[in-house]
Structure formats: structure tokens, C-alpha cells
C-alpha positions, 0 to 999 in steps of 0.5 A: 719810946717804951710802950704805954703800960696798960692794966687788963680787966676781965669781966663777965657781961650778959649777952644784952650788955655785949650787944650794947657794946657791939652796937655802940662801937659800930655807931661810933665807928666811921669808914676811916676809923673802927672803934673797938668794944674795948675803946667803948669801955674805956670811953665809958670809964672816962665819962663816968669818972668825969661826971662823978668828979663834977658831982653829977648823977650819983643817984642815977648811977647808984640806981643803975648799980642796984638793978639786978642786971648789973649786980655781981652775984 
């Protein structure tokens, strides 16, 4: 069976965001299954897309994107 094709995305994140990713991956991991930071990012994408698809939290996400620490300067 052919391998599932995936797209690659490279982003620049702050040390604080990297620490959040690391902590989240650690907290989601178990002795049976280690969760990678990439999996945390994919999970977050799915969760945000679902919430936006349900019409929830537009204002909250917009406010987060307007915060200085999330801007692409």
C-alpha cells in the first residue's frame, strides 16, 4: 500500500511556544505511546478547524491572532 502523502510546513515559533508544545506532548504521552510535537500540532489544527466549522470561538481565535506573540512580523 502506498505511503500517505503529507505536506510539510515549516514555521518559526518562540521558545515559549516550543515549551508549550513540548509540555503538551509530554502530558499527552503515556508509557505505551509517546506523542510527538508534530502530532500535537496536527491535533491542534484538527481541533481548531472543527471548532470553526461548528461556528464556535471566532472572536476568541481572532483575539489570539491579534496578540503580539502570534503575529508574523
